[in-house]
Every structure is written in structure tokens, then in C-alpha cells.
C-alpha positions, 0 to 999 in steps of 0.5 A, a space after each residue: 247831150 242825149 242821143 236822138 232817137 225815135 221809134 222809126 230811128 232807134 239807137 243801137 243798144 251798144 251805142 247807148 251802153 258805150 255812151 253810158 260807159 263813157 259818161 261813167 268813166 269821166 266821173 273820175 275818183 271819189 271818196 264814198 262811205 260804205 260797209 264791206 259786205 264780202 271780201 274774196 281773196 285770191 292768190 293773184 294781185 287783184 282782189 274782189 269785194 262787195 260794198 253796201 250803202 249804209 242804209 242797205 239799199 244799194 250794193 256794188 261790186 269792186 276790185 282792188 289790189 292786194 296792197 290796198 287790203 294789206 295796208 288797211 290792216 285786219 278787215 272783216 265783213 260789216 266794217 264801215 270804210 271810207 273808200 277812194 274809188 273810180 266808177 267803171 262801166 264795161 261796154 261789153 257787159 254793161 256791168 257797173 263796178 268800182 275800182 277801189 284805190 284806197 281804203 280807210 276804216 271809219 267809225 266803230 270799225 276804225 276803233 275795232 281795227 285799232 283794237 285788233 292791232 293792239 291785241 296782235 301786238 300784245 299777243 305777240 309779246 305773250 301777255 295773253 298766255 295761260 301760263 301767266 295766269 295766277 290762281 285765285 286764293 280760296 279765301 282772301 284776307 282782303 279783296 280789292 275793288 276798283 269801280 265807279 263810285 255809287 255804281 251798280 257794279 259796286 253794289 252788286 259786288 259788295 252785296 254778293 260778297 256779303 251774302 256769300 261770305 259775311 266776314 269778308 273784308 273789301 278794300 274799295 277804291 273809287 275811280 272813273 270808269 268812262 272817259 279819257 281820264 278813266 284809264 289813268 285813274 284805274 291804274 292809280 287805284 290798281 297800284 294802291 291795292 297792289 301795294 296793300 299788304 293784306 289784299 290777296 285779289 283785286 276786282 276791276 268792275 264796271 257794268 257793261 256799256 258801248 264800245 266807246 264807253 269801254 275804250 279805257 279798259 282796252 288802253 295799252 297802259 292799263 293792260 300792261 299795268 294789269 299784267 304787271 300786278 303781283 296780286 291776281 286781278 279779276 276783270 269784270 267789265 261785263 261786256 260780252 259782244 266786244 271783249 275789252 283787252 283787259 279781259 284777255 290779260 287778267 288772271 280771271 275774266 268774269 262775265 259780270 260783277 256778280 260773277 266776279 264776286 262769286 269767283 272771289 269768295 266761296 258760299 258759306 252755306 255751300 261750305 257748311 254743307 260740304 263740311 257736313 257731308 265730309 264729316 258724315 263720309 268720314 264718320 261712315 268710313 271710320 265706322 266701316 274700318 272699326 267694323 272690319 277691325 272688330 271682325 278681324 279681331 273676332 276671327 283671331 280670337 276664335 282660332 285654336 291657337 288663341 283658345 289653347 296657345 300651347 296646343 300646337 306645341 304638343 304636336 311639335 313635342 311628339 314630332 321632336 320625340 319621334 325625330 329623337 328616336 329616329 336619330 338615336 337609332 340611326 346613330 346606334 346603327 352607324 356606330 355599330 357599323 363603324 365598330 365592326 369596320 374598325 374591328 375588321 381593320 384591326 384584325 387585318 392589321 394584327 394579322 399583318 404585324 410581326 408579332 402575329 407571325 411570331 405567335 404562329 411559330 416563326 422567329 427572326 434571326 439576327 447576327 451579332 451586329 443585330 442585322 437580319 439574316 435572310 440567307 445561309 450565306 449571311 452566317 458562318 458555322 460557329 457564329 452566335 445568333 440571336 432569335 426573336 420569338 413570340 415570348 422572348 429571345 434565344 441565343 444560338 450558335 450556328 453548328 452548321 450551315 446547310 444550303 438547300 430547300 426548306 423542309 416541309 414542316 417549315 412550308 406547312 407551318 407546323 414548326 419553325 426552322 429555328 425550332 428544327 435547328 434547335 432540335 438538331 443541336 
């Protein structure tokens, strides 16, 4: 019931707001469709978000628990959701808000959420890792192509390949590229080409489309089939805003079918130019090396040793002759010095020998038993003696023995004692 009021009896503002809040709170829970404009996540249990009507004319702030956001999965701004809400109005601030009790992604948003969940699953398995990507062959023997029959993608790929490398061979396999049966057919054609002994690379091509049209290329079975292929696979779906999952697992992603054809074969004209440039660089390099070799050879031939090979020997011959003269002189001096030393030593030896003593007039006396006589007490008067002199021996008889000092003549060496003794006899 409306509150009675008049200019004379107006209703208090607080009462009017309280009545409005009471009416709003009686609305209960209701499902609404809206677009998520903004999500504010906090550490606490209560989270905040803003919802907007699909036509964009009405927005409302709302709150929800952390559990509600976690259960809905990945949720981004712009996602369309179906929300179970309870409208609320706060009497103190007259502020209207929605208590979000449950969220469900609907429409395209639901599809995107499902695709994000599949991506997260496959990423966790490592299917998107770069080390799984294989290098494309430079010039494949045969190129496999899976595409729609008579499609623009087929024409673009074949025309581009023919223009770039006319001798290239393409194995074409037609398949559905849209609808519920498309993923299965693409998988079959992919398996056929993967078993083909001459196919070195496979292109899966489609000329773009809406998110719903491209769903077969995000099919989990097809994605896993591409990852399991022994042959390198190029994904050329041609849809930039929303990347199909097969793009992430393929060995090479091309933005368009034409780009895929450019990646799979080289441009023959560019290769000719490259070969021509390489030949020119090789020829120039060879000419430079030959020029340097000729210059080195000229430098060698102009050296004196090359003009007169034996000229250097003359210098060495002169040096050798000089060294021979020095060596001969040195050896002669050394021999002379050694000869003088030998003569000196020989003279010393001779001067110390008994023969030299005998030559100076001395004699050696021995008795009948050939024992040396060194004292007068060694003989008796009448003993026969033998005297060794320089030129022979003397047989003597001792007529007397005199003990005393040596005569002066013996000390001075004028005559030996044996000579004096012989005179006395």
C-alpha cells in the first residue's frame, strides 16, 4: 500500500527508504542474465563484481562469496553469465545491490570457459611445450593438405605453392571443416597422410569463421591426434581473435592458409637469386684468394735466395773457413801447452828416478844377498859387495869399516862415497 502524504503532511525520507528496502527484500531469489563488467577480488571471503544488462543500459553492483567465483571457473570481464541473485537495498544509504548466490557462464562465454578449461588441462600435460615442436622440412617430397572440398583455403594453398615452387607435389584430402562430424573426419584424413610414406609435412587449412564454426579445431580428440602425429603439422585455421587449441599443439601456426603455403615451400625466384648471390660471393672470394696467392708468390720469387739459391751458402762457407782457422789455431795452442806440460812433468819424473841419481855419481850398494846397504853396521870387513853405477855394476870387497861423518866431497856431490872408497882400495 502506498504511504499517504501531502505537502502539509510529508513522509520522512527514512521511512520511505525503509519501505522501499522492505519491498525489495521481499522479492526473493531470481535468475538474471547479464554481462560481467568488472571483478574485484580481495583476500577476504566477500568478493565484488559489477553486472551490466545485455543492452548496456543498466548496471548493478553485486557481492558474492569466494566459493561462487571459484566454482564457475575462469571468469573474465565481458563474459555473459546467468546469475542467481537476491536483490537488496540498504536503508541507511539507499544503495541497491545484488547478492550473487550462483553463477553460470552462458552462450559464447560458456564455450570460452570450456575451452579455457581444456587448454589448462592440455597445458598441464605439456602438449604445448616448445620442445615438442618439430622443424619443418626445407623442401618436402610431398605436402599433405586437409581442407574443405572446393574451399577458398584449398585454392589459396594450392595456388601459392604452385607459384612459389611449381614442382611441389601436394596430396589433398577433403574433409568437413565445420559441424559435429568435422573433427572426426579431419582426424581420419590426418591419419591417412601421416601414414603416407612420401608426405613430409601436413597442412590443416580453413579460412576462418566464428567461434562456434571453429569448435571442431578445439576438439580434444583432434588436438591429441595432431600432437601424436609423426609428421610435422601446420595449423592454418585463420582465426586471429580466438585461437583454436589445435594452433597451440601444432608444430607451426600460420595466420592464414596462404601463410601456411609460404612456410611449407621456398620461393623458387628467391632461391635463384640467393644462389646467384652466393655464386657471386664465392667467385669474388676465390678471386681475392687467388690474388693474394699470386702476390705471395711474386714476393717469394723476388727474394735474393730465389734469384741465387747458392748465394747464402757463400756466406756460410766463409764463416766455416774462419771457424776452421780459429779451431786449428786453438787446437795448436792447446797441443803446445800440453806438450810443454808433459815435458816438464817428464823432467820432474826423470830427476826423481834412481837412474838420474846414478848419473850424478852416486851408486847403490847391496850385499851378497842383494839387500840394500844403508849403514856401516850392515857389513863387516871383508864382505863382498855389489855396487850399481850408471853404466854397470862393480864387485867390491870391504877392506875396512869406518863410522863417522860423510866426507865433504859426498855432501857436495863432487864424487860418490863408493868412488872414494875405491880410491882407498
